[in-house]
N, C-alpha and C positions, 0 to 999 in steps of 0.2 A: 351472732352475739347481739344482745339487746342494747338499746340506747334509751336513757331516761331524759325526758324533756320537761322543762318548766314552762307553764302557760300562765301568763299574767293578764290582768285586765278583764277577768271573767265577770259576766253578769251574776248577780246573786241568785238568779233563777236557773243558771246553767247546771245541768246534771252530768254525772259521769258518763251516762249513755250518750248524751249530746256531744260531749267532748270526744268520746271514742269514735262516734260516727264521723265527726269532722276530720279526724286524723286518718281514718281508714282509706280515704281517697289516695293516700300517699304510701300505703303499705299495711302490713298486718300489725294490729295493735294488741300487745300482750296484756296491757293494763291501763286503766284511766281512772284517776282519782281527783275529786274536787275536795280541797282541804276545808274542813269545817271547824268552827269554834267549839271547843270542848264543852263549854258551859251552855251555850244556846243551841248548838247544832246548826247554826246558820253558816252559809258559805263565807269564806274569808276573801273571795274574789280571785283565787288562784288555784292551780292544780298541777298535776303531773301526769304525763302520758309516757308509757314505755312502749317504744316501737320494737317489735320482735327482731327486726334486722337493722343493725347499726347503719347500713347503707341508705336506709329510707329516711333517717333523721334529717339530713340536710335538705331533702326535698320538702319535708314537712315544715321545717323552719322557714325556708324561702316562700313556700306556698301559703302559709297561714299567718306569718308575722304581718301585722298591720291590716289584717282582714277583719271582717265583722262576724261575730258569733253572738246570737241572741241579743242583737242590738248594741253590742259593745265592741270596740276596736281592741283586738287582743295582740299580744306579742309572745313569741316563742323563742326560747334559748335552750342550750344544753344545760341540764341540771348539774349543779355542783354539790358535792357532799358537804355536809355541815360538820 
């Protein structure tokens, strides 16, 4: 069963591929998305990663929270539905 994670504090230069690569160290990544502004297409500084296996989510949260990605300190939490 997959687990969706929220990733905040992203550099405006971070791509979905960079995000996916960072999380693959902790397990299979089903999807990675950097959220962009609808009007400008620019990154909004956060994104979502879906880990293919829910058991890998805590490892990714612990391993990547307060780590550096593209020169920015990021944080990772379990995503909540809006």
